[in-house]
N, C-alpha and C positions, 0 to 999 in steps of 0.2 A: 779264957782259953776258947770257950765255945763260941764267943763272939768273933774271934779271929778266924775260926774255921768257917763260919757262915759267910764272912766277908771274902775269904779266899775262894770258896765255892762259887759265890756270886760273881766275882771277878773272872774266874775261869769260864763260867757259863756265858758271860758277856763276850769274852774273847773268842770262845768257840762259835757263838752266833755270828760275830763279825767276820770271822774267817770263813764260815759257811757262805755268808752273803757275798763275800768277795770272790770266792772260788766259783760259785754257781750263779753268776749274773745272768740276767735275761739277755737274749740275743738282740742285736741291733735290728731294727726294722727300717731299712734304707728308704722304702717307699713312703714312709711318713716323716722322715727327716727333712729339714730345710736344706736347700742347695747352697753349698759353699761357693761354687764357681759355675759359670756358664760360659762355654767356649766351643769352638769348632774342633773337630778331630785334628785338623792340621795345626791349629794353635797349640794344642797340648802336645802333639807329636814333636813340633819344632822346639818346644820348651825342653822336652826330654833329650832331643838331639844336641841342643846348645849347651845345656848344663844339667846333667843327670841329678846332681845333688840338690840343686835349687828346685828342680821340678818335683823331686821326691818330697821335699819339705813342703811344697805348695799343694800338691795333689794327692799324695799317697794316703790312703785310708780316709779320704774325704769323700763326701757325697757331692757329685757334680752333675750338671746337665751338659750333655755333649751332643753335637749334631753333625750330620754328614749324610752321605748317600750309601745305601745298602749295596755291598759288593758280593756278599755270600750269605746264604741262609742254610743252617743245619737244624732242621726241625727236630730230629731224633735226639740230638744232644743239647737242644735249646741254646744254640749259639748263633749270633749274627756277627758278620764282619762288616765294618763300616769304613769306607774309603781305603780299604786294604791296609789300614794302620791301626785299627781298633778291634779287639776280640771281646765281644760283649756276651757274658753268660747270664742267662735268665733263670730266675727261681721258678717261675710258673711257665706254662707252655707259651709258645710264640703263636700269635694269630696267623691263620692261613692266608689272610688278606694281604700280607706284606709281599712286595715284589722287588726284584733287583732294580737298582738305579733309582728307587724312590727315596726322597728325602725323609730323614727320620731324626727325631730328637729322643735321646735316652737319658734316664736318670739312673745312676748307679754309683758303686764304690770303686775307686781306682785301687787295684791290687798291686800294680807295678808296671814296669816296662821291660819287655823281653828283648835284650840286646841281640840275641842270636837271630830271632825272627823279625826284629825291629817292629814290634807292635805293642800298643798299649793294652793292658789287661784290665778288664772291669768285671765285677760280679754283682749279683743281686740286682740286675738291671730291670727296669720297667720302661715302657714306652710312654713318653709324655704326649699329651693330647694338645 
């Protein structure tokens, strides 16, 4: 009887530990992940325009490198708009050296496509050198 209790408590502890590890995973660090795709803003935008489902399967929640020209900079909210089709949110502050119409390459995670504003949404972006 005592042996069964010890086994049951051990199994419960293992299950509790597994559940804890599953629920409290460490956050993804997009800046250290390898890039799944590299494309221009227009290529990704056209993919979402042609077939939203296929583009979501290909790009959604993936780390991609994307490039284009800066069309808007919002330093206070850490947001850059690229080619008027990509809204890129940064985790860290944006360098003051960026200027409108400069070419830029970003690495980040695709969050989705906003049908209303017709723009690609990315977060955790970093500038590729």
